[in-house]
N, C-alpha and C positions, 0 to 999 in steps of 0.2 A: 171630412170624410169619416165614415163610421164603419166599424166591422159588423159582423152579423149579430152581435149581442147589443148593439147601440152604444158602443164606447167610441169616443172620439179618437182616431188614430193619426189624422193629418188635417192641418187647416192652414189657410193662408188669408191675410188681410189685403183686400183690394179696394181701391176707390169706389164710391157708390155708382159711378157711371161705367163700370167695367163688367161685362157678363161673366158669370161664374164659369162657363164653359172654357173661357180663355186660361183658366188656372187649373182645370181638372187633369190635364195630361201631365203637368209638372207635379201635381200632388200624387198621381198614380205611380209616377216614376220613382218617387221617394219611399214607397211602401213595397211589401211583398205582393207579387201579382195575385189578385183574386181570381176565383173561378168564374165569377159572374159579377157584373156591375148593375145595380138597380138604381135607376135615376128617373127624374120626371121629364116631361115633354121638352123642357128648356135644353136638355142634352141631346136632342134628336138632330144630329148633323151628320151627313155622309162622311166627312173627314174623321170625325171622332169614332163613328161606327167602324170605318175601316181600320183605324188605329187599333181599336179593340180586337178586331177579327185577326189582324196579323199576330197579336200577342195571345191568341186563343182564350180571350175573356169573353164570356157570353154576355151580350148586351140585353138587359131586360129594361127597355125604354119604349114607352108607347110613342107612336108616330104623331106628328103634329097634324092638324086638320087640313093643312094645305097640301099634303102629299097626295098625289093621284093614286099611288099604290102603296098602302101602308105596310111597314114592316111588321111581320108577326112577332109576338112577344108572349112570354109565360105569364098569364094573368094571376096564377096562384103564387108564383114567385114575387110578382110585383105587389102583392098585398103586404109583403114584408117591409115595404118602404115606410110604413108607419113607424117602425122602430127607429129609423133614421130621423124622421120628422119630430118624434118625441124627444130624441137626443138633442136636437137643436133648441127645443123649448126649455130644457133643464138649465142651461147656464143662464137664461133670462130671469130665473128666479133670484139670481145674485144681483143685487142692486148695482154694484160696481160695473158689472158687465152690461146690464140692461140700459143703464143711463150713460155708459161710456164716460166715466169721470176722467179717465186718463187721456190726456191730450196727445201724448206721443204714441205712435203705433207700437213701438218696442215695449212700452210699459202695458198697453192694452193687451198685446199678445201674450205677455208674461202672465197677466192676471188671468186670461182665458186658459192658458196652459195649467195654472195652479187650480183653477176651478174644475177644469176637466179631470184632472187627477183626483180630486176630492170626490166628484160625482161618480165617476165610473170606475176607477181603479182601486180605491180604498174601501 
């Protein structure tokens, strides 16, 4: 999860066969509540949208093609999603992260935290 300036503020490591949406609520509960959440179509679920609505977080999520009536979303705000996508690409420039040399999850998460601090906060 990234803030509006593309800095990593929360992350979690999941197995490869687990959808990202299963961890997003836990990640959001661990940070200060944002005014809006910009995400891609993978996060288009009624349960998640309702969870955001209850917490007064504006969902900027395009609807999947299978919806009969798509949800409206702010297209201008959605353009800012590229900031987050670029943030995910920056740690990949670090060989240790890209190749995942660390076999233990805790070591990989520690390396990712250090790289994220160096990239965005220093």
